[in-house]
N, C-alpha and C positions, 0 to 999 in steps of 0.2 A: 525670659518669657518661654514657657514650655509650649511645645507643639500640641495641636489638637488632632485627633484622629480624622476629623472632618477635613482639615487642611491637607492631610496626607491623601485621603480618598479623592479630594478634589484635584490634586496634582496628578494622581494616577488615572483619573477619568479623562484627563486632557491628552493622554497619549494612547495611540492605537497600536495594537499588535499588527505589524505589516503582513503577517500571514493569515490572520482571520478578519482583519478590518474592524475588529471590535476593541473597545477600551478594556483595560484589565479589571476594572471594577464590575462593569455590567456583565462581563464574561466570567465573573467569579474566579478569576485567576489570582487576584491579590489575597494572600492569606497571612495570618500571624503578624499583623502590623504591631510592632513594638516601639513605644516611644519612651525614651529615658531622658528627661530634661529636653535638651535640644537634639539629641541623637535619635535617628530613625533607622529601624531595620524592617525589612519586608521580605516575604517569600512570594515569588511569582511562579505559579504552577501551570505549565502548558500541557494541554491534552494531546499533544502530538510530538513526535521526535523532532528535535530541532538543534542538533549539535552545532550546525553552521550558523545558527541564528542567535544562540544564547548570549554571546558577547555583545552583539548589537542591541539586543533587548535590555540586557543588564545596564548598558551605558545609558540608554534613553530613560530608563527608570531612575537611575541615580541622578542624571542631569535634571530631571523633572523635580525630584525631591530636594535636591540642593538649591533649586530656585525658590523654595519656600523661604520667606523672610525669617532670618534667625536660625536656619537649619544648621546643626552641628555635623557630627560624623554621620554619614549615610551608608548603609549597606543593603544590597539586594541579592538574594539567593534565587537564581532562576534555574528551574529544573523541569524535566518532563515526567508526567505520570500518565501512562496509557491505560485507559479503562476498557472493559469489555462492553461492546455495544449490541443493541438488540438486533435480532435476526427474524426470519420468517416465523410466523406463529406456529406453535406445535412442534418445532424442530429443536432437538436437544443440542446443547453446546458440546464441543469435543474437548475432553480433558486436556489441559495444558496449552490450549489455544484461546486467546482472547478475541481476535477478529480475523475473519476470512475474507480475502479480496479475490474475486474471480476475474481473471483476465480472459476476455472472449473476443471472437471475431466472427463475422458471418461466413467468411470464406478463408481458404488457406492462402499462404504466400504473402500475407500483409505484414509479416514481421512480429507476430503476436508473441512467440516464444522469446525472441530477443528483447521485446518490450518487458515481458514478464520477469525475465532474469535481471535486467537492469533496474526495474522498479524495486524488486526485492533487495538488490544490492544497495540501491540508493536509500531505502528505508533503513537498512543496516548501517549505512554510512552516517545517517542522521541520528544514530544511537538506539534504534529499536532492535529488539530481539526478533529476528525475522526467519521465516522458514519458507521453502518453496516446494510445492507438490506438483510434479509433472503429471497431469491427468491426461495428457495426449497419448492414450494407450497405443494407438496405431503407429504413431511416429514420435516416440519420445526423444526429444533433442536436448533436454537439460543435462544429462550426463556429459555429453560432449561440450556443451557451452560452459559448464562449470569445471570441466577438466577432471571429472571424477570417474574412476573405474573401480571395480571391486563390488563385493556383495555386502548388503547390510547384515550386521550381526543380530542374533537373537539371544538375549541373556536368559530368558525364561522358557524358550521353546514355543512361545505363543505370539509374542510381539516383536516388532523390528525396531532396531535403533536407527535413527536417521543418520545418513552420512553427512560430512561437513565439508564446506569449501568457502573460503573467504568470510568465515564467521556465520555463514548461512547453514541452517539445518535443511537437508534436502532428501526427498524421497521420489523415486520414479520407478515405473515398471521396467525401465531400461536397465536398472541395477539388477533386476531379477532374471532377465532373459538375455540370451545371446544377441548381440547387436545385429547379426545377420539374419536372425529368424523373424519372418513376418508373423504378425499376430492374426491368425485365422480364427477369429472369435466372433460369436454372435453377440448381439446387444446385451442380453442378460448377463453373460460372462464378463463383459466389459464393465458394466455397472457394478457388479459384485467385486471385481478387482479394484475399482475406484474406492468403494466403501472400505475394503480391507486396507488399502494403502493409507487411507485417511484415518480410519479408526484403530488400526492395529500398530500404528507407528507411535513410538514413545516420544511424542513431542515434548520439549522441555521449556516450559515457561515462555511461550511464543506470544509476542504482542500482535504480530501480523503474519498470517500464513497466506502467501500468494499462490493461487491455483492457476496453473497454465492449462487452459481447457483446449480440447481439440476444436478445430473450426466447425462452424455450423450450428444447427439447432436441433440436434437429434437426441438419442437415448441418454448420453452422458450428461448433456446440459440439463435435460429434464430431471434426471435423478438428482443432480446437484441442486436444482431448484426446489425439489420436493423433500429431500432427505438430508442435505448438508446445510449446516447453519452458516449462511453467507451474509456478511455484513453489508457488502456492496459489490458492484461489478464495474469493471473498466472495459470499455469497448475500444478495440484497436482497428483503425481503418486506414486506407490510403486515399488520396484525393480523387481517384477516378470515380465517375458516376456509378459504374457497375459495382465496384467494391462497396460503394456507399449504400446501394440498394440492399446488398447482403448485410452490411453493418446495421442497417435499419431493422432488418429481421431479428438480429440478435438483440438489439435494443428493445424491440417490442416484446420478445420472449421474456426478458427479465421483468419488464413492466407487468406482464400478465401474471407472473408468479409472485409478484410483490417483493422483488429484490431491488433495493434502491440502485439507480445508476449513478456512480460517483462521477463519471464523465467520460469524455472521448479523447483518445490520443490519436493524432494524425501522423502516421509514419510515412517516410519517403516523401515528405511534403515538398521538398525543394532539392534539386540535385546540385551538388557542389563539385565542380570539375577538379579532379586531383592534380591536373597539370597547371591550370591558370587561376583556379579559385572562382571562376565565373559561376553565378547562381542562376538556376533556371527551373521553372515549374514544369518539368516534362510530363507529369501526370495530371496536369490541370491544377487549378488553384482554388483554395477556400472551401473544398467539399466538406471537410470535417466541421468547419465553422458553421456552414449552412445547416448541416444536420443538427448541430447543437441548438441553433435558433429554432428550427422547426419543432424540436421535441422539448425545448426548454431544459436542456441538460448542459453541464459545464464543459467548455473546451479546455482540457487539461494542459495541452501543449502540442507542439509540432516538432518532429525530428527530421533532420535532413536525410536525403539518400546519400550516405557517405560510405565509401568503401571500407573505412576503418571500422565502422560498427560491425559489419559482417566479418571482416578478418579477425577482429578481436573476439567476437562470440565463437567463431569457428575454432579458434586456437585454444579455447577453454579459459580465456581471461577477458570477460566482457568489459565494455568501455568504462563503466563506473569504477572498476578496479584497475583497468589497464592505463587509463589516463584520467585520474581522479580530479585533476585541476583544469581539465579541458572544458571547452564550451559545451560539448555534448553531455558530459557527465553532469554539468551544471543544469542542463535542461531536464535530465532524468531526475535529479534531486529536487528540482522545482515541482515536477509532476508528482513525485513521491510525497512532498510536503502538502501539496493541494489535496491529494487523496487522503492523507492522514488527518488534515484539518476538516475535510468533509465528514470523515468518520467520527471525529471528535464532536462534531455538531449534532450527530444523531443521538437519539435516546439511548441512555445506558441500559445495559442488560440487568434486569432486576431479579432474574430467576434464582440467582444464588442467594438473594436476600430473604426469600420466603422460608419460614421455618417448616420443618417436616412435622406433620401432625401424626402423632402416634396414639393409636387407640389401644388401651390395655384392658384386659378383663379385670374389673374391680369387684 
């Protein structure tokens, strides 16, 4: 008895992707179903990076297909294919970059840069080609966090080659200026510097470019909102009410300019004592979750106030690479997957699909 494609589709409909909550047929992930007598082969295409998930998904697909009565050999090829998704209207995409994730906070000191670097490293750990742009012009911290010193090269005298660390492409104003020199710049100079760092860097086939923004809702954030093609924003907050007031401002700003909010990360949500392991909500509890309820945005995850996160970032080897199998790296990878899944669910960018209309004199 030979299999029918309907039987295969029915089996695939019965299993859900744990990361998207959708089945593989309605999510259009199941491709190239091949049936040869009793043998079945299928491709499962995921729209997000999922290195740590592929084995589990492959197993669940194979188990479901093997359960079809009379099934012979079963094979499933599970892989990720990351598309470019739509951005604000009228903003051009940056060559070599598919998606841009802005990491923002209403105020300083909430651990935004640490979150940004670990998010970028977690996306890379899950198999995405990832880049990090340190747009915090007044206080660039990514060179230290990534342990990179040195100046970017220019091969053509006009553009900059990104520096690399842990498989990330990275660019920061901190690579171009002396670490001790304060940036005594007015707003327009800062926004021009951001556009140059973004537009004049030779990004190479980047799936996700994470932009670490300066805190607040000033010049740089508005330039970003109006001129940089942002796929979505991640807001970093701490549980205190006052930080949340500021985080809400950041959230509102992105809503005003039409950039989707991918979700909120609550940093320093619980303190873990390094001596006894006791856990305590020293900054209050549940603030990030409440903000998400109030604005109907997703709560992406909570990170503990843990001395190792700071020590690892300060020493130039952030947690995701310093302790890749630890609990905290796992939280960052979970946040990264949620962000990527949210982006995958957005409309794809179609600007590349339109033909150019050329009018010739005839």
